DRENLUMKOL-176411 format. One record per residue (C-alpha): y, z, x; residue number from 0; residue in one letter. Coordinates in pm, whole numbers, plus 32768, in hexadecimal, padded with zeros to 4 digits. Each point is the difference from the previous one (the first is absolute). Example, Ala and Ser with C-alpha at 12.3 -4.5 7.8 and 13.67 -1.06 7.14 Angstrom:
2
R_v_w_u_minu_gudo
R_7E3E_830C_84CE_0_A $
R_8158_7FBE_8089_1_S $
***
This chain:
338
R_v_w_u_minu_gudo
R_BF02_10CE_404E_0_M $
R_8106_7FE6_7EED_1_H $
R_8169_7F9E_8040_2_S $
R_80EE_80FA_7F62_3_A $
R_8169_8077_8002_4_Q $
R_809C_8157_8002_5_R $
R_8153_80A9_8010_6_L $
R_805F_80BC_813C_7_M $
R_810A_810E_7FDE_8_F $
R_80DF_8049_812B_9_V $
R_80A7_8157_7FFD_10_S $
R_8159_8009_809E_11_S $
R_8136_80CA_7F9F_12_P $
R_80DC_7EDE_806E_13_A $
R_7F36_7ED2_7F8A_14_A $
R_7ED5_804F_7F1F_15_P $
R_7F4A_7EC5_7F97_16_R $
R_7EC7_7F69_7F69_17_V $
R_7F43_7ED7_808D_18_E $
R_7EE7_7F23_7F79_19_L $
R_7EE3_7FB8_80F1_20_E $
R_7EA6_7F64_7FFC_21_S $
R_7EC8_80C2_805D_22_F $
R_7E88_7FC9_8001_23_P $
R_7F2E_80CE_7F13_24_I $
R_7E84_8018_8026_25_P $
R_7EFC_7FD1_7EF3_26_D $
R_7F9E_8146_7F56_27_P $
R_7EE9_80C5_80A1_28_Q $
R_7F07_80EA_7F59_29_A $
R_80AD_80DE_7F03_30_G $
R_8144_7F35_8002_31_Q $
R_80B1_7F11_7F15_32_V $
R_810C_7F00_804E_33_L $
R_811A_7FF2_7F00_34_V $
R_80DD_7ECE_7FDF_35_R $
R_8145_809D_7F8E_36_N $
R_80D1_7F54_7EF9_37_T $
R_8113_8108_8015_38_H $
R_8069_8123_80DB_39_T $
R_80EF_80FD_7F71_40_Q $
R_812A_80A0_80AE_41_V $
R_8025_8178_801C_42_S $
R_8172_7FEB_804E_43_A $
R_8035_816C_805E_44_G $
R_7EDB_8022_80F1_45_S $
R_802E_7EAA_80A0_46_E $
R_8178_8030_8028_47_S $
R_7FB8_814F_80A5_48_N $
R_7F2F_7F4C_8109_49_F $
R_8108_7EF6_803C_50_L $
R_8128_80ED_8014_51_R $
R_7F74_814E_8071_52_C $
R_7ED5_7FA7_80D8_53_G $
R_7E85_800C_7FEE_54_P $
R_7FE5_8179_7FDC_55_Q $
R_80B5_7FEB_7EB1_56_S $
R_7EE2_7F21_7F8C_57_Y $
R_7EEF_80DE_8090_58_G $
R_7FC0_7F27_8133_59_L $
R_8005_8071_816D_60_P $
R_8154_800C_80A5_61_D $
R_8032_7EC7_80D0_62_G $
R_7F45_7F14_7F16_63_Q $
R_813B_7F3C_7FB3_64_L $
R_7F53_7EC1_7F88_65_R $
R_7EF3_801B_7EF6_66_A $
R_7F60_7F57_7ED7_67_N $
R_8047_80FC_7EEC_68_I $
R_7FF5_8012_7E85_69_G $
R_7EF2_8090_7F21_70_Y $
R_7FF0_7F48_7EB6_71_M $
R_7F53_7EB2_7FC5_72_T $
R_7F5F_7F40_7EE3_73_A $
R_7F18_7ED5_8013_74_G $
R_7E9B_7F85_7FE5_75_R $
R_7ED1_8043_80D6_76_I $
R_7FC7_7ECE_80DA_77_A $
R_7EC4_806E_80B7_78_A $
R_7F13_812A_800F_79_V $
R_7F3A_8086_8123_80_G $
R_7E8B_804D_8005_81_P $
R_7F90_811E_7F24_82_G $
R_8138_800D_7F28_83_V $
R_7FC5_8066_7E96_84_T $
R_80F6_803B_7EE7_85_G $
R_80EA_7EE6_806A_86_F $
R_7FD0_7E89_7FFA_87_A $
R_80BA_7EC9_806C_88_V $
R_810F_7FB1_7F02_89_G $
R_8038_8167_7F8A_90_D $
R_816C_805E_7FC9_91_R $
R_8055_813A_80C3_92_V $
R_811D_80D0_8084_93_V $
R_7FE3_8091_815C_94_T $
R_80BA_80E6_80E8_95_S $
R_8060_7F13_8119_96_A $
R_812A_7F79_80BE_97_A $
R_80D0_7ECC_7FB1_98_H $
R_7F1B_7EDA_8051_99_A $
R_7F55_7ED7_7F5F_100_S $
R_7EA8_809B_803E_101_H $
R_7F80_8164_800F_102_S $
R_7EB5_8075_808E_103_L $
R_7F8D_8135_7F43_104_V $
R_7EF4_80F5_8074_105_D $
R_7F47_8079_7ECB_106_L $
R_7FED_816C_8064_107_T $
R_7FD9_8108_7EEF_108_P $
R_8179_8039_8009_109_T $
R_806C_7E94_801E_110_A $
R_8138_7FAB_7F38_111_A $
R_7F83_7ECF_7F44_112_I $
R_7FFE_7FE9_7E84_113_D $
R_7FAA_7EF6_7EFE_114_P $
R_8125_7F70_7F3D_115_V $
R_7FC9_8003_7E87_116_P $
R_8053_7EDB_7F1F_117_D $
R_8162_801A_7F80_118_G $
R_8097_8072_814C_119_A $
R_80AF_7EF9_80D4_120_S $
R_7FCE_7FFA_8179_121_D $
R_8170_803D_8049_122_E $
R_8002_8139_7F24_123_A $
R_7EA0_807A_8053_124_A $
R_8051_8007_8172_125_G $
R_80F1_8120_7FC6_126_F $
R_7ED3_80E2_7FBB_127_A $
R_8046_80C8_813D_128_A $
R_815B_805D_7F80_129_L $
R_7F6A_803B_7EA8_130_G $
R_7F1A_80FA_80AB_131_D $
R_812C_80AB_80A8_132_V $
R_80BD_8018_7EB8_133_A $
R_7ED4_807A_7F37_134_L $
R_7FAC_8109_8103_135_H $
R_8162_8086_7FE4_136_G $
R_7FE8_800D_7E85_137_V $
R_7EAF_80B0_8014_138_R $
R_8089_8100_80F7_139_R $
R_8123_8043_7F13_140_A $
R_7F09_8053_7EE7_141_Q $
R_80E6_7F68_7EFC_142_L $
R_7FF3_807A_7E99_143_Q $
R_8065_7F57_7EBA_144_I $
R_817A_8022_7FC8_145_D $
R_803B_8085_8161_146_Q $
R_8151_7F8A_8083_147_S $
R_7FF7_7F1F_8133_148_V $
R_810B_7F7F_80EE_149_A $
R_7FAF_7EF9_8107_150_I $
R_80D8_7FBA_8131_151_F $
R_7FCE_7E9E_8083_152_G $
R_7FA5_7ED6_7F28_153_M $
R_7F3C_7F35_80FD_154_G $
R_7E9E_7F95_7FAB_155_I $
R_7F71_815E_802E_156_V $
R_8114_809B_7F2C_157_G $
R_7FD1_7EFB_7EEF_158_Q $
R_7E88_803F_7FFC_159_L $
R_8032_817A_7FF7_160_V $
R_80E8_7FC8_7ED8_161_L $
R_7EFF_7F30_7F43_162_Q $
R_7EE5_80F2_804D_163_L $
R_80D6_8127_7F92_164_A $
R_803E_7F43_7EBB_165_R $
R_7E88_7FCE_7FD9_166_C $
R_7FD7_8179_8033_167_S $
R_80EA_804A_7EDC_168_G $
R_8120_808D_80CE_169_A $
R_8159_7FFF_7F5C_170_H $
R_811C_7FC9_8047_171_P $
R_7FD3_7F0F_8124_172_L $
R_8136_7FF4_80DC_173_I $
R_8020_7EEA_8104_174_A $
R_80F4_8031_8121_175_I $
R_806E_7EF1_80F5_176_D $
R_8136_7F72_80A6_177_L $
R_7FA7_7E99_7FA1_178_V $
R_8054_7F9F_7E99_179_D $
R_7F05_7EE3_7FF2_180_E $
R_7EE9_80F2_8055_181_R $
R_8076_80E9_7EEC_182_L $
R_7FF3_7EE1_7F08_183_E $
R_7E9A_7FBB_806C_184_L $
R_7FB8_8174_7FD8_185_A $
R_8068_7FE8_7E92_186_R $
R_7EFA_7EEF_7FD7_187_R $
R_7F06_80E8_80AC_188_S $
R_803F_810E_7EFB_189_G $
R_8128_80CF_8079_190_A $
R_80B0_80B5_7EE4_191_T $
R_8134_8040_80DA_192_H $
R_8089_7F69_8141_193_V $
R_80F7_8094_80F9_194_I $
R_80BE_7F57_811A_195_N $
R_8076_8119_80E9_196_P $
R_8116_7F24_8088_197_S $
R_80AE_801D_7EAD_198_R $
R_7F7A_813F_7F65_199_E $
R_7FBA_8163_806E_200_N $
R_7E84_7FEF_8002_201_V $
R_7FC4_8178_7FE2_202_V $
R_80F5_8021_7EDF_203_Q $
R_7F69_7ED5_7F48_204_R $
R_7E9B_8082_8026_205_V $
R_8075_814F_7F77_206_Q $
R_80A4_7F54_7ED6_207_E $
R_7ECA_7F2E_7FB3_208_I $
R_7F1C_8132_8011_209_T $
R_80E6_80E6_7F34_210_Q $
R_805C_80C9_8134_211_G $
R_7E9D_8045_8076_212_A $
R_7FD7_7F00_8117_213_G $
R_7ED5_7F1C_8030_214_A $
R_7EB2_80B3_7FFF_215_E $
R_7F73_7F03_80F9_216_V $
R_80D2_7F3D_80FC_217_V $
R_7F68_7EE6_80CD_218_F $
R_809C_7FA0_814F_219_H $
R_7FA5_7E8F_8022_220_C $
R_8121_7F92_80DE_221_A $
R_801D_7FB3_8174_222_Q $
R_8120_80F4_803A_223_A $
R_7F80_8154_8073_224_A $
R_8145_80AD_7FA4_225_G $
R_7FC4_7FC3_7E8D_226_I $
R_7F14_8129_8001_227_L $
R_8121_80F5_7FCE_228_Q $
R_8080_7F41_7ED1_229_S $
R_7E9F_7FEF_7F75_230_A $
R_7FE4_8179_801A_231_M $
R_8152_802F_7F56_232_E $
R_7F8A_7F25_7EDE_233_C $
R_7EC0_80C8_7FD0_234_A $
R_7FD2_8102_7EEF_235_A $
R_7FAA_816B_8047_236_D $
R_7E97_800D_8078_237_R $
R_8003_7E86_800E_238_G $
R_7F44_7F20_80EF_239_T $
R_808F_7F0B_80FE_240_V $
R_7F03_7EF9_806E_241_V $
R_8035_7F36_813E_242_L $
R_7F57_7EAF_7FC6_243_T $
R_80C5_7F2F_80FB_244_S $
R_7FEE_8003_817B_245_S $
R_816D_8026_8068_246_P $
R_8038_8016_8178_247_P $
R_80D8_8113_8092_248_G $
R_804A_8161_7F8B_249_T $
R_8097_80A1_7ECC_250_A $
R_80E3_8130_7FE5_251_T $
R_7FC7_80DD_7ED0_252_I $
R_8088_814A_7F7F_253_R $
R_7EEE_8103_7FFE_254_L $
R_80A1_810C_7F2A_255_K $
R_80B3_7F44_7EEC_256_E $
R_7EED_7F0B_7F9E_257_E $
R_7EB1_804D_80A4_258_L $
R_8013_817B_7FE0_259_L $
R_80C9_8042_7EC7_260_R $
R_7F73_7EE2_7F35_261_K $
R_7E9E_8046_8080_262_E $
R_7FC5_7E8F_8040_263_L $
R_7EBC_7F65_8075_264_K $
R_801C_7EEE_8107_265_L $
R_7ED2_7F18_8006_266_T $
R_7FB2_7EFD_8108_267_G $
R_7F18_7EDA_7FB5_268_T $
R_7F4C_7F4C_8119_269_Y $
R_7E92_7FF8_7F92_270_E $
R_7F6D_8070_8149_271_S $
R_7E86_8029_7FE7_272_G $
R_7FE8_7F7A_7E9C_273_L $
R_7EFE_7EF2_8041_274_T $
R_7EEA_80D1_7F63_275_Q $
R_7FFB_80A8_7EAC_276_S $
R_7FFB_817C_8001_277_H $
R_7FB6_80F2_7EE7_278_V $
R_8164_808A_801D_279_Y $
R_80A9_7EA9_8021_280_W $
R_7F47_7ED6_7F71_281_R $
R_8118_7F03_8025_282_W $
R_7FA9_7F31_8132_283_T $
R_80D8_7EE2_807A_284_R $
R_7EFE_7F09_7F7F_285_Q $
R_8005_80A1_7EA9_286_R $
R_817C_7FEE_7FFA_287_N $
R_8004_7E92_8069_288_R $
R_7F03_7FA3_7EF6_289_R $
R_80BF_80C2_7EF9_290_A $
R_8139_7F3D_8060_291_Y $
R_7F42_7EB6_7FE0_292_L $
R_7F70_8062_7EAD_293_R $
R_8156_8067_7F79_294_L $
R_8096_7EBE_808A_295_L $
R_7EF6_7F23_7F60_296_A $
R_8025_80B3_7EB1_297_S $
R_817A_7FD8_8000_298_G $
R_8048_8175_800C_299_Q $
R_80A6_7FCA_8152_300_L $
R_80F2_7EDE_8023_301_Q $
R_805A_7F6E_8152_302_L $
R_8078_7EA3_7FA8_303_G $
R_816B_8064_7FCE_304_H $
R_7FFE_80B3_8151_305_L $
R_7F8E_7ED7_80D3_306_L $
R_8142_7F60_807C_307_T $
R_7F72_7F37_8123_308_H $
R_7EAB_7F56_800E_309_V $
R_8033_7F12_8124_310_V $
R_7F3D_7F45_810F_311_P $
R_7FA4_80D4_812E_312_A $
R_80D4_7F19_80D6_313_G $
R_8133_8094_7F55_314_D $
R_7FAA_815F_807D_315_A $
R_8102_800F_811D_316_P $
R_811D_7FB9_7F0D_317_A $
R_7F70_80F1_7EFE_318_I $
R_7FFB_8123_80F5_319_Y $
R_8162_7FB1_8070_320_E $
R_8064_8026_7E92_321_M $
R_7F3E_8146_7FDA_322_V $
R_809E_8095_8139_323_L $
R_815D_7FB0_7F80_324_R $
R_7FDD_80E8_7ED4_325_G $
R_7F67_8036_7EA9_326_S $
R_80BB_7EFF_7F31_327_T $
R_7F72_7EB1_7F95_328_G $
R_7E8D_804D_8019_329_W $
R_7EEC_80ED_7F93_330_L $
R_7E91_7F98_7FF3_331_G $
R_7FA5_7F08_8113_332_I $
R_7EB9_7F46_8039_333_A $
R_7FAB_7EEF_80FA_334_F $
R_7F2A_7ED5_7F9E_335_K $
R_7EFA_7F84_80FA_336_W $
R_7FA2_7EB2_7F64_337_D $
***
């Protein structure tokens, strides 16, 4: 048995918290690999939803108020079970697993485990799951060269959507956020224009930037459900609004003025059932993750300027206290499990 550590998340409206605990992990059995994680990456929106809003907001059964969650890790294979092919001890990989020093991965046909190419650091490669989310949203938008794009929310997903939209040839690229430091990072990610709605009328500014047309594609990458109405107001006639975040709660929208008269298309992105390629949709989650890793290794995607905190896992309780206080002072977060 291996000695390991993991983070336990405790959901509570009054006192949400994160604790570090030890746990035993068995040797891998047939068809399994054991990964010794160097880093686990924070999905701030999803994990904050669990802490503040309860397990159902994270997709867990109601009542499961204490859980080991997370879904992005990077490390090296420490051991392989009998019959394993395609992976060997020492291979660098990213996996879909919770925050822990070790992850046991079942190598099923749909297992989320991918090799890390040379040129991609562990702390950046581990964000492949969010790279998959962002790339799926861009694919669903069917972006065209010189198509105007506005993005609400400059967290990691919003920043990756911005960079992928730039790779797709979209222009102009309008970044929208309430936090100035995130807007400055968005400029480094390729934004041609930035808007802080606390100081400017966001709909009016988008109209000015697009010569009165509105943005042809608007991405909702924020944690505030109510932004949907503003996103629709910013959209051009027959434009598309793509929901790439997972905001809890409900949104109120005007049906006639925007959805009906502007003939908008609202697109959700959740990737249900996309573990296998299909003739009408070839972009599986694995293919998206590996595309993210390739673009990262080649330098076409840049994550270094977005990583504000790469800290020991023991600092996790203080990190989540910071995240729950608000959006200032942090962006990309990864825990080290040395």
